[in-house]
Every structure is written in structure tokens, then in C-alpha cells.
C-alpha positions in Angstrom: 69.8 32.0 -7.6 67.4 29.2 -6.7 67.8 25.4 -7.5 65.5 25.6 -10.5 67.6 28.3 -12.1 70.8 26.5 -11.3 69.4 23.3 -12.8 68.3 25.0 -16.0 71.7 26.7 -16.4 73.3 23.3 -15.8 71.2 21.6 -18.5 72.0 24.4 -21.0 75.7 24.1 -20.2 75.7 20.3 -20.5 74.3 20.3 -24.1 77.7 20.4 -25.8 79.1 17.6 -23.6 76.0 15.5 -24.1 76.1 15.9 -27.9 79.8 15.0 -27.9 79.3 12.0 -25.7 76.5 10.8 -27.9 78.7 11.2 -31.0 81.6 9.4 -29.4 79.3 6.7 -28.2 78.2 6.1 -31.8 81.7 5.3 -33.0 83.4 3.7 -30.0 82.7 -0.1 -30.0 85.3 -1.5 -27.6 86.3 -0.4 -24.1 83.1 1.5 -23.7 82.6 1.3 -20.0 85.8 3.0 -18.9 85.8 5.4 -21.9 82.3 6.5 -21.0 83.2 7.0 -17.4 86.4 9.0 -18.1 84.7 11.1 -20.7 81.7 11.9 -18.4 84.1 12.6 -15.4 86.3 14.9 -17.5 83.4 17.0 -19.0 81.6 17.1 -15.7 84.8 18.3 -13.9 85.4 20.9 -16.5 81.8 22.1 -16.4 82.1 22.4 -12.6 85.5 24.1 -12.6 85.1 26.6 -15.4 82.3 28.6 -13.7 84.6 28.9 -10.7 87.4 30.2 -12.9 85.0 32.6 -14.5 83.6 33.7 -11.2 87.0 34.5 -9.9 88.1 36.1 -13.1 85.2 38.6 -13.3 84.9 41.4 -15.9 88.3 41.0 -17.6 87.8 37.3 -18.3 84.3 37.8 -19.4 85.2 40.2 -22.2 87.9 37.8 -23.6 85.8 34.7 -23.3 82.7 36.2 -24.9 84.8 37.4 -27.9 86.8 34.2 -28.6 84.7 31.3 -27.1 82.4 30.8 -30.1 85.3 30.8 -32.5 87.4 28.4 -30.4 84.5 26.0 -30.0 83.9 26.2 -33.8 87.5 25.3 -34.6 87.7 22.4 -32.2 84.4 20.9 -33.2 85.0 21.4 -37.0 88.4 19.7 -36.6 87.0 16.8 -34.5 84.0 16.3 -36.8 86.1 16.5 -39.9 88.6 14.0 -38.5 85.8 11.5 -37.8 84.3 11.9 -41.2 87.7 11.7 -42.9 88.6 8.5 -41.0 85.2 7.0 -41.8 85.6 7.4 -45.6 89.4 7.1 -46.1 89.3 3.3 -46.6 88.0 1.6 -49.8 85.7 -0.9 -48.1 83.9 -0.5 -44.9 85.2 -2.7 -42.1 82.4 -3.5 -39.7 85.0 -4.5 -37.1 86.7 -1.2 -37.2 86.2 1.0 -34.2 87.3 4.4 -32.9 89.8 4.2 -30.1 89.3 5.5 -26.6 90.5 9.0 -26.0 93.8 9.6 -24.3 94.4 12.1 -21.6 95.2 14.9 -24.1 92.0 14.2 -26.1 89.9 14.2 -22.9 91.4 17.5 -21.8 90.7 19.1 -25.2 87.1 17.8 -25.2 86.6 19.0 -21.6 87.9 22.5 -22.5 86.0 22.8 -25.7 82.7 21.8 -24.2 83.0 24.0 -21.1 84.1 27.4 -22.5 80.5 28.7 -22.1 80.6 27.7 -18.5 83.5 30.0 -18.0 81.4 32.9 -19.3 78.5 31.9 -17.1 80.8 32.0 -14.0 82.0 35.5 -15.0 78.4 36.6 -15.4 77.6 35.2 -12.0 80.4 37.3 -10.5 79.4 40.5 -12.4 75.8 40.2 -11.5 76.6 39.1 -7.9 74.5 36.0 -8.6 76.6 33.4 -6.9 75.9 34.8 -3.4 77.7 33.2 -0.5 80.4 30.6 -1.2 78.1 27.8 -0.1 75.6 28.7 -2.9 78.4 29.0 -5.5 79.7 25.5 -4.4 76.2 24.1 -4.7 75.8 25.6 -8.2 79.0 24.2 -9.5 78.2 20.8 -8.0 74.9 20.7 -9.7 76.4 21.8 -13.0 79.1 19.2 -12.8 76.7 16.4 -11.7 74.2 17.1 -14.5 76.9 17.1 -17.1 78.4 13.9 -15.8 75.1 12.1 -15.7 74.0 13.5 -19.1 77.2 12.6 -20.8 77.2 9.1 -19.4 73.6 8.5 -20.4 74.0 9.9 -23.9 77.1 7.9 -24.5 75.4 4.6 -23.6 72.2 5.5 -25.4 74.1 5.8 -28.7 74.7 2.0 -28.5 71.1 1.6 -29.6 72.2 2.7 -33.1 75.1 0.3 -33.5 73.2 -1.9 -35.9 73.7 0.8 -38.6 76.8 0.6 -40.8 79.9 2.0 -39.2 80.8 4.4 -41.9 77.4 6.2 -41.8 77.4 6.3 -38.0 80.8 8.0 -38.0 79.7 10.4 -40.7 76.6 11.3 -38.6 78.8 11.7 -35.5 81.2 14.0 -37.4 78.3 16.1 -38.8 76.8 16.4 -35.4 80.0 17.8 -34.0 80.4 20.2 -36.9 76.8 21.4 -36.4 77.6 21.9 -32.7 80.5 24.1 -33.6 78.4 26.1 -36.1 75.7 26.5 -33.4 78.3 28.0 -31.1 78.5 31.0 -33.4 
């Protein structure tokens, strides 16, 4: 596997994390610097680690992951998106000072897992197709995958701030619908 192939795989795997980071960046208004860093670090680490697990798991893991991954991602993203939309519209009047809170450790882990399930399947495919090659190349591949995800998530989170002049309720609705669409796309 050459560097271009690894980079293209990394970009494809990073899409879920980038969309989530953008959606989260739309609704989070306070504590953005650390929240963005921890989110990007978590999704980057999961995207780097899951191909390793998939690579080591091989055929057995691939069959389980390929069967359930789209459904698990759908459930997680529908719940997250629905929760954001519900919270946006549950009040009578829109509070422009209201803001989503930073994710805790449990929330970060759930997002990291949900956005990296496809990376697990990629790792299993690498093992089955003997694509990873020597350990050095596998290490390089997971480093590139994790780095691209980290940078993409950080950039998309901060780029969402450009839309903060829009009403909060509509931003949160858009973020929730984005996440729900991401879940549907996983099918």
C-alpha cells in the first residue's frame, strides 16, 4: 500500500469524525479550545487504534463488524442527532446565551467508537488481503489515519464557528439533522 492509498483511506475514514466535529462545533459556544482538542484527539486515537484491532482480529472480526457496524452507527447517530434537536426545541423561547456543554469522558469514548467502527473493518480487510505488509508500514498507515482524522476534526470544529451568527435553535437542529443523515448514510 503506497502513501496515496493510505491517505485516501484515511480521508474516507475521517469523514464521520469530521462531520461530527463540525456539528458539535455548531452548538458548543464556551470552552471550545479544549473541547475541540479532546474531541480531535479522541477520534484521531480511535481511528488509529481500530485498524490495528481489525488487523489483529482478521476474518472472524470482519464478519461481525461488517454485519453490525452500519446498524450500530445508525443507532448512535440517530440518538445523538435526536437528542440535539430535542434539546434545541424543548424550551418555549430561544435563549441565545444557551450553549451545549463540553463532552465528558464517556461521551468522548462513545463518539470515538461510533465514528471509527468502519476503521475496524478496514483493518480486518488489510489483514485478510495481506495489505498491511511489514509492521513498519502498518504503523505508518495507522499514524496517517489518526493524524488526518485529528487535523480534520480540529479544523471542522473550528470552521463551524463561522456560522455562529445564526440563531442557536436552527444551528442545533441543523447539527442534529447532519448527525442523523450520517447515521442513515452508514446503511
